[in-house]
C-alpha positions in Angstrom: 19.0 39.1 68.3 16.1 39.9 70.7 13.1 42.0 69.8 11.2 44.2 72.3 7.6 45.0 71.5 5.8 47.4 73.9 2.1 46.7 74.0 1.1 48.3 77.3 -0.6 51.4 75.9 -4.2 52.0 76.9 -5.4 53.0 73.5 -7.5 55.9 74.7 -8.3 57.2 71.1 -9.8 53.8 70.4 -12.4 53.7 73.2 -14.9 52.1 73.6 -13.1 49.1 72.0 -10.1 49.3 74.3 -12.3 49.1 77.4 -12.6 45.3 76.8 -9.5 44.4 74.9 -5.9 45.7 74.4 -5.4 47.9 71.4 -3.1 45.5 69.7 -5.8 42.8 69.6 -8.1 45.0 67.5 -9.1 43.5 64.2 -7.3 44.5 61.0 -8.5 42.6 57.9 -9.4 39.5 59.9 -6.5 39.3 62.4 -5.4 41.3 65.5 -2.9 43.9 64.5 -0.2 42.3 66.7 -0.5 39.1 64.6 1.0 40.7 61.6 4.1 41.8 63.4 4.8 38.5 65.1 4.1 36.6 61.9 6.7 38.6 60.1 9.3 38.2 62.8 8.8 34.5 63.0 8.9 34.1 59.2 12.1 36.1 58.7 13.9 34.1 61.3 16.6 36.5 62.4 15.2 37.1 65.9 15.5 34.4 68.6 13.4 35.9 71.4 10.5 38.3 71.5 10.0 40.3 74.7 6.4 41.6 75.1 6.0 44.6 77.5 2.4 44.3 78.6 0.0 46.3 80.8 -3.7 46.1 81.6 -5.3 43.0 80.0 -1.8 41.7 79.2 -3.0 38.1 79.8 -5.2 38.4 76.7 -2.2 39.2 74.6 -0.2 36.4 76.2 -2.9 33.9 75.7 -3.5 34.9 72.0 0.2 34.7 71.1 0.8 31.5 72.9 -2.1 29.9 71.1 -1.2 31.1 67.6 2.6 31.0 67.6 5.2 28.5 68.7 8.1 30.8 69.6 10.3 31.9 72.4 8.3 34.7 74.1 8.9 36.6 77.3 6.1 38.6 78.9 7.0 41.4 81.2 4.4 43.7 82.9 4.9 47.4 82.9 3.2 48.1 86.2 3.0 51.9 85.8 2.5 53.7 82.5 5.5 56.0 82.7 6.3 56.3 78.9 7.8 54.4 76.1 11.4 54.7 77.5 10.3 53.2 80.8 8.5 50.4 78.9 11.6 49.4 76.9 13.7 49.6 80.1 11.5 46.9 81.7 13.2 44.4 79.4 16.8 45.2 80.5 17.1 42.0 82.7 16.7 39.9 79.6 20.0 41.4 78.2 23.0 39.8 80.0 25.5 41.0 77.5 25.8 43.7 74.8 23.9 42.7 71.8 21.7 44.0 69.0 18.1 44.8 69.8 15.1 45.5 67.6 12.2 47.6 69.0 8.9 47.6 67.3 5.8 49.4 68.7 2.9 46.9 68.9 0.5 49.2 67.0 3.0 49.9 64.2 2.1 48.0 61.0 4.3 48.2 57.9 5.2 46.5 54.7 8.9 46.0 54.5 11.6 43.4 55.1 12.8 43.9 58.6 16.0 42.0 58.0 17.0 44.6 55.3 16.6 47.3 57.9 18.8 45.3 60.4 21.6 44.7 57.9 23.0 48.1 58.5 26.5 48.6 60.0 24.9 51.4 62.1 21.9 51.7 64.4 18.8 52.5 62.4 15.6 54.5 63.0 12.6 53.8 60.7 11.1 57.1 59.4 8.5 58.3 57.0 7.9 61.8 55.5 4.7 63.2 56.9 2.6 66.3 56.4 1.9 67.0 60.1 5.1 66.4 62.2 3.4 67.7 65.3 1.8 64.3 65.9 5.1 62.4 65.9 8.6 62.4 67.1 10.9 63.5 64.3 14.6 63.2 63.5 17.1 65.7 62.0 20.1 64.6 60.1 23.5 66.2 59.4 25.2 66.5 56.0 26.8 63.1 56.4 23.4 61.5 56.7 23.7 60.6 60.4 20.9 61.6 62.9 21.9 64.7 64.8 18.8 65.4 66.9 15.5 63.9 68.0 12.5 66.1 68.7 9.4 64.7 70.4 6.2 66.1 68.7 7.5 69.5 67.7 4.9 72.1 68.4 5.9 74.4 65.5 8.3 74.7 62.6 10.5 76.9 64.8 11.1 73.9 67.0 12.1 71.6 64.1 11.9 71.9 60.4 12.1 68.1 59.9 9.2 66.2 58.6 10.9 62.8 59.0 8.6 61.1 61.5 9.7 58.2 63.7 7.4 55.3 62.8 8.1 53.0 65.7 10.8 50.7 64.4 14.3 50.9 66.0 17.3 48.7 65.3 20.0 49.5 67.9 23.5 47.9 67.7 24.4 48.3 71.4 22.0 47.2 74.1 24.4 48.3 76.8 24.4 51.9 75.5 20.6 51.8 75.1 19.9 50.6 78.7 22.6 52.8 80.1 21.0 55.8 78.5 17.5 54.8 79.7 18.9 54.4 83.3 20.4 57.8 83.1 17.3 59.7 82.0 15.2 57.8 84.6 17.7 58.4 87.4 17.8 62.1 86.5 14.1 62.4 86.1 14.4 63.6 82.5 10.9 63.6 81.1 9.1 65.0 78.0 5.4 65.6 78.5 5.7 64.0 81.9 6.9 60.6 80.5 10.2 58.9 80.1 10.6 59.0 76.3 12.7 56.6 74.2 13.7 59.6 72.1 15.4 61.2 75.1 17.4 58.0 75.6 18.3 58.0 71.9 19.5 61.6 72.3 21.7 60.5 75.1 23.1 57.7 72.9 24.1 60.3 70.4 26.0 62.2 73.1 27.8 58.9 73.9 28.9 58.6 70.3 26.4 56.1 68.9 26.0 56.6 65.1 22.4 56.3 64.0 21.0 56.5 60.4 17.5 56.5 59.0 15.6 53.9 57.0 12.7 55.1 54.9 9.5 53.1 55.6 7.2 54.0 52.7 4.4 51.6 53.7 3.8 52.6 57.3 0.3 51.9 58.4 -1.2 53.9 61.3 -3.6 52.2 63.7 -4.1 55.0 66.2 -7.7 55.8 65.7 -10.9 54.5 64.0 -10.4 56.0 60.5 -6.7 54.9 60.3 -7.6 51.3 61.4 -10.1 51.2 58.5 -7.5 52.5 56.1 -4.9 49.9 57.3 -7.5 47.2 57.0 -8.2 48.2 53.4 -4.5 48.0 52.6 -4.2 44.4 53.8 -7.5 43.4 52.2 -6.2 44.4 48.8 -3.1 42.3 49.3 -5.1 39.2 50.3 -7.5 39.2 47.4 -10.0 36.8 49.1 -12.9 35.5 47.1 -16.4 34.7 48.5 -19.8 33.9 47.2 -23.2 34.0 49.0 -26.4 33.2 47.0 -28.8 36.2 46.8 -26.1 38.7 47.9 -23.8 41.1 46.2 -20.2 41.0 47.4 -17.6 43.6 46.3 -13.9 43.0 46.6 -11.7 43.4 48.6 -13.2 42.0 51.8 -12.7 39.3 54.5 -15.4 36.9 55.7 -14.6 34.6 58.6 -16.0 31.2 59.5 -19.6 30.3 60.2 -20.9 33.6 58.9 -24.5 33.9 57.7 -25.2 36.6 55.0 -28.7 36.8 53.5 -30.2 39.3 51.0 -27.4 41.8 51.6 -24.9 44.0 49.8 -21.4 43.8 51.2 -19.3 46.6 49.8 -15.6 47.1 49.4 -13.2 47.1 52.4 -15.4 45.1 54.8 -14.2 42.6 57.4 -16.8 40.3 58.9 -15.5 38.1 61.7 -16.5 34.6 62.7 -20.0 33.7 63.7 -21.7 36.9 62.5 -25.2 37.2 61.0 -25.9 39.8 58.3 -29.5 40.0 57.0 -31.2 42.5 54.6 -28.4 45.1 55.1 -25.9 47.2 53.2 -22.4 47.4 54.7 -19.4 49.4 53.3 -15.9 50.0 54.7 -16.4 48.5 58.2 -14.9 46.0 60.6 -17.4 43.7 62.4 -16.2 41.6 65.2 -17.2 38.1 66.2 -20.8 37.0 67.1 -22.4 40.2 66.0 -25.8 40.5 64.2 -26.8 43.2 61.7 -30.3 43.2 60.3 -32.2 45.7 58.1 -29.4 48.3 58.5 -27.1 50.4 56.4 -23.6 50.7 57.9 -20.6 52.5 56.6 -17.2 53.7 57.9 -17.8 51.8 61.2 -16.1 49.7 63.8 -18.5 47.2 65.4 -17.4 45.2 68.5 -18.1 41.6 69.5 -21.6 40.3 70.4 -23.2 43.5 69.1 -26.7 43.8 67.7 -27.8 46.4 65.2 -31.3 46.6 63.7 -33.1 49.1 61.5 -30.3 51.7 61.6 -28.5 53.8 59.0 -25.4 55.4 60.5 -21.6 55.7 60.9 -21.0 53.7 64.1 -18.2 53.1 66.6 -19.6 50.5 69.0 -17.8 48.5 71.6 -18.4 44.9 72.6 -21.9 43.8 73.7 -23.6 46.9 72.4 -27.2 47.2 71.1 -28.3 49.8 68.5 -31.9 49.1 67.5 -35.1 50.9 66.8 
């Protein structure tokens, strides 16, 4: 089986960080978010090729994955950002015969066994019950439990009563039907919100007779904005249960501290990630992710994302600073 992972999105809600790195390379509990997806696929050993659909700064993703994993990757550039359906269709040349395909969005983190999802006799869409369906694509099901309709970000309850949000994991039994449906919506110019959506192609697959069911993904972890990245990082930190000790400092679990980190006379609270080669002095830090080679001195930082090579002195604030920033009195 082949896996397709679209990672070409620009990550506009995560600026300024995504001005200098792809969204999927943002730090979550000490590792880029894409690391967790690839690590699981390679460990479960039921996928024989991973096709990455890249965009701007795609070489950074390619270089990272090639360095960290010994696996059969293909990297294909989506030259124009024309939607998720278009991104998936960029992989069609890699499918020379009808076969199963697993699609995972590169910013979708989860805690489940993917092989269990793919053991179904039918095509499967991963879903989760949500309070605000307007942010997501949703599915509706008939009395037999099969998916009857896809609705992309319903604007109101009158559009769809479903609260089963699509979480970005798709197992499709027939690649021929998938790419045939993608070809059709692109040829006919069928767009939703001015993009070629995967949900429109899935709707076309329903018309062609494909049977699709849902799989409940309880532990679906959103990485779409600053606060949800911090929440997701907290989830993984609790699983890791790392232990650290620095003389003269108070460290509260869970947290992650990388290599060559200097911490002096500081309090590091819960849910903090401090990456390699950082320096923390005379500071209090709570619920934050601090990227490599940053320095924080005489500061109180909480609920913050701090980019690489950043310098913070004598500040108390909630911060969202990109790489090479300075925030000093």
